[in-house]
C-alpha positions in Angstrom: 111.9 27.0 85.6 109.4 26.3 83.3 107.7 29.5 81.0 104.5 30.1 82.1 101.7 29.5 78.7 100.7 32.9 77.1 96.8 33.2 75.7 96.9 32.4 71.8 96.1 35.9 70.3 94.4 36.0 66.8 94.2 39.6 64.8 91.4 39.5 62.4 92.7 41.7 59.5 90.3 43.2 56.2 91.5 45.0 53.7 91.5 48.4 53.6 90.4 48.9 57.9 91.5 50.3 60.5 93.5 47.2 62.3 97.1 49.2 61.7 96.2 50.5 65.1 95.9 47.3 67.0 99.0 45.9 64.9 100.9 48.8 65.8 99.8 48.3 69.3 100.9 44.5 69.7 104.2 45.5 68.2 104.7 47.6 70.9 103.5 45.4 73.5 105.9 42.7 72.6 103.7 39.7 72.5 103.2 36.8 69.5 100.0 36.7 67.7 99.2 35.7 64.5 97.1 37.5 61.6 94.7 35.7 59.9 93.9 38.2 56.6 90.7 38.8 54.7 89.7 40.1 51.3 86.5 42.6 50.9 83.8 41.2 48.4 83.0 43.6 45.3 80.6 45.9 47.3 83.3 46.2 49.4 81.2 44.2 52.4 82.8 42.3 54.6 83.2 38.4 53.3 80.9 36.0 55.8 84.0 33.9 56.9 84.8 37.5 58.8 81.2 37.6 60.2 81.9 34.3 61.5 84.1 35.5 63.9 81.9 38.5 64.9 78.4 39.2 63.3 78.9 42.3 62.2 81.6 41.7 60.1 84.7 44.7 61.0 87.8 44.5 61.6 89.8 44.7 63.2 88.5 41.6 65.6 90.7 40.0 67.9 90.4 37.0 69.9 92.2 35.5 72.9 92.1 31.9 74.0 94.0 31.7 77.5 95.8 28.9 78.2 93.7 25.5 79.1 90.9 26.8 77.0 89.1 25.9 74.2 86.6 29.1 73.5 88.6 32.1 72.6 87.5 36.1 74.0 86.5 37.4 70.9 86.4 41.5 71.4 85.6 44.0 68.4 85.3 47.7 68.6 88.6 49.7 68.3 88.7 51.4 71.9 87.9 48.2 73.5 90.3 46.4 72.3 93.0 49.0 73.2 91.8 49.0 76.3 92.0 45.2 77.1 95.6 44.6 75.4 97.0 47.3 77.8 95.6 46.0 81.0 96.3 43.1 80.1 99.5 42.7 78.5 100.7 45.9 79.0 103.0 45.3 82.5 106.3 45.6 81.1 105.5 48.3 78.4 104.6 52.2 78.6 101.0 51.4 77.0 98.8 53.0 79.9 99.7 55.7 82.5 99.4 54.3 86.1 96.1 54.9 87.1 95.4 55.7 91.1 97.9 58.1 92.7 99.5 56.8 96.1 97.3 55.9 98.8 94.3 56.9 96.7 93.8 53.5 95.3 90.0 52.2 94.3 89.0 55.8 95.5 86.5 57.8 93.4 89.2 60.9 92.3 92.5 58.9 93.2 93.1 58.5 89.5 95.9 60.2 88.3 95.6 63.3 85.9 97.4 61.2 82.5 95.0 58.3 83.3 92.1 60.5 82.9 93.7 61.5 80.3 94.2 58.6 78.7 90.4 56.8 79.6 88.8 59.7 78.3 90.9 59.9 74.8 90.0 56.3 73.2 86.7 57.4 73.7 87.5 60.7 72.1 89.0 58.9 69.8 86.2 56.5 68.4 82.9 58.8 69.6 83.8 61.5 68.4 86.8 62.3 66.3 86.3 59.1 63.8 82.8 59.8 63.5 83.7 63.5 61.7 86.4 61.7 59.7 83.9 58.9 58.5 81.5 62.0 57.7 84.0 63.5 55.8 85.1 60.9 53.6 81.2 59.9 52.4 81.2 63.3 52.1 84.0 63.6 49.7 83.0 61.0 47.5 79.2 62.0 46.8 82.2 65.1 44.6 84.2 62.4 43.4 84.3 61.0 40.1 83.1 57.6 41.5 79.8 59.6 41.2 78.1 60.1 37.4 79.1 63.2 35.6 75.3 64.7 35.3 74.6 64.4 38.5 77.3 65.6 40.5 76.8 69.1 40.1 74.1 68.4 42.4 75.5 65.8 44.8 79.0 68.1 44.9 76.8 70.9 46.2 74.9 68.9 49.0 78.3 67.5 50.2 79.7 71.3 50.3 76.7 72.5 52.3 77.5 69.7 54.6 81.0 70.1 54.8 80.4 74.2 55.5 77.8 73.6 58.2 78.9 70.4 59.9 82.2 68.6 58.8 84.2 72.0 59.3 83.7 73.3 62.2 82.9 69.7 64.4 86.7 69.2 63.2 88.1 72.6 63.9 86.6 72.4 67.1 88.4 69.3 67.6 91.5 70.2 66.2 91.3 73.1 68.4 90.8 71.0 71.4 93.9 68.9 70.6 96.3 71.1 70.2 95.1 72.8 73.6 95.2 69.7 75.4 98.7 68.7 74.2 99.9 72.1 75.6 98.9 71.0 79.0 99.7 67.3 79.0 102.8 68.0 80.4 105.0 66.1 77.6 104.9 65.4 74.2 101.9 63.0 74.0 98.9 63.1 74.8 99.1 61.6 78.4 102.5 63.4 79.3 105.7 62.0 78.6 105.5 58.7 77.2 104.1 57.5 74.1 100.5 55.3 74.7 97.9 53.5 73.4 95.7 56.6 73.4 98.0 58.1 71.0 98.4 54.7 69.1 94.4 54.8 68.6 94.5 58.7 67.6 97.1 57.7 64.9 95.7 56.7 62.6 92.4 59.1 62.2 95.6 62.3 62.1 97.9 60.5 59.5 95.7 59.6 57.5 93.7 63.0 57.3 96.3 65.4 57.7 96.6 66.4 54.4 93.3 66.3 53.5 92.0 68.7 56.3 92.9 72.0 54.4 89.7 71.0 52.0 87.0 70.8 54.4 86.8 74.3 54.8 88.5 78.2 54.7 90.7 77.7 58.1 90.5 81.8 58.2 93.1 82.0 55.0 95.7 79.6 57.1 96.6 76.5 56.9 95.7 74.1 59.8 99.5 73.2 60.5 100.0 77.4 60.8 96.9 77.5 63.2 97.9 74.0 65.1 101.7 73.6 64.8 101.7 71.9 68.4 99.5 69.5 67.2 100.8 69.0 63.9 104.2 68.8 65.3 102.8 66.1 67.2 101.4 63.9 64.0 104.9 64.4 62.4 106.2 62.8 65.6 104.0 59.5 65.8 105.0 59.1 61.9 108.7 59.1 63.1 108.2 56.3 66.0 109.9 52.8 65.3 106.7 51.0 66.3 104.9 53.0 63.8 107.2 52.9 61.2 107.2 48.8 61.6 103.6 48.6 61.5 103.6 50.2 58.1 105.9 47.9 56.6 103.5 44.9 58.0 100.6 46.4 56.4 102.6 46.8 53.5 103.5 42.9 53.4 99.8 42.0 54.0 98.7 44.3 51.4 100.9 42.7 48.7 100.3 39.4 50.4 96.3 39.6 49.3 97.6 41.3 46.0 96.4 44.9 47.1 98.7 48.3 46.4 100.2 49.5 48.9 98.4 52.7 50.4 99.0 54.9 53.1 
């Protein structure tokens, strides 16, 4: 019996971007894909060649070319990419929970709790959490040696005020929320017993920032790990997963191929 031809998938990888989440998901799905890599310019912007794929020049971007067609479907935005891949290529894996309870197919309110959680966390990660973490990164740069020393006291003062009144309160409430959600998920992951694409999507921000959270505020004289033990155990668990480790190794190989010093 002839093997059904599969869509051709390309992941467009810009150095120092959040494409690792999508790479990890593709590995978990077990689908074949081609990796196309790009260097940032001296101003850290995307090259024009990536902007030819998607006009914003962001990464991750993927293209999917169905069999028998010449024009690919081009997808941007991590949440959209993750959802599309899960829905179309996840039949034999566990990237998304079952959507409807038995006998409730297609009915409003008939969704499983796990699916509702899954859908929510795709949007929470990109719409809420990453906004706070990106702002923290930008404000942190205002206190770095990259700022000329004679104006650094002023920029540091501004950054500290933004951390105290905006970033720290928001991040604190988000970590507390995730701690509570993990306590009610019914398993070790956000949506229950099994790793899903929602865990993969949120992993990058949490793993990257876990050692930086302490610098955001006073945390009531304790450490974030002490305040949110279930959440930090979850982050540690994600880092031990074989799929995550494979993605880290692939990122290292990609960075080396581009002549970039690997940093996690």
